[in-house]
NUFI-388540 format. One line per field, with one value per residue (C-alpha): x, y, z. Coordinates in steps of 0.5 Angstrom, whole numbers, plus 500, padded with zeros to 3 digits. Layout:
BEGIN
x c(X,...)
y c(Y,...)
z c(Z,...)
This chain:
BEGIN
x c(949,944,942,949,950,944,946,953,949,945,951,955,949,948,955,955,949,952,958,954,950,956,960,955,952,958,965,964,964,971,974,971,976,975,968,969,974,968,963,968,969,961,961,965,961,954,958,962,956,952,957,958,950,950,956,955,956,959,953,948,945,947,941,943,945,941,937,937,930,929,922,924,930,926,921,926,930,924,923,930,929,934,933,933,937,933,937)
y c(444,449,447,447,454,456,453,457,463,463,461,467,472,469,470,477,479,475,480,486,484,482,488,493,489,486,488,495,495,493,496,500,499,492,493,497,492,487,491,492,484,484,489,485,478,480,481,475,471,474,472,465,464,466,463,458,451,445,442,448,449,456,460,460,453,449,443,438,438,441,444,447,450,453,456,460,462,465,469,471,473,468,464,457,452,446,439)
z c(741,742,749,751,749,752,759,758,757,763,767,765,766,773,774,772,776,782,781,781,787,791,789,792,797,800,797,797,805,805,799,794,788,789,788,782,779,780,776,770,770,770,765,760,761,757,750,751,753,747,742,745,745,738,735,729,731,727,726,725,719,716,713,706,706,701,705,700,699,692,693,700,696,691,695,699,693,690,697,696,689,687,680,682,678,675,675)
């Protein structure tokens, strides 16, 4: 899942850069409003790409989920200042 999100992020950022470059190197020669519109679209892509790349997938372990390893969970609980419950 991480690799897929990473590929999607780089694809979206590549499209963003391509839009900026094409807008001001090529499209502005024919239509400045179209070039500005392309830049507005390109401006929206980076936040969407960051949200997409950093979202939690269904198989991703969240930072505070117990791992099932009692020793590891106890160590993390100690670092977080939590009381570890003994079974």
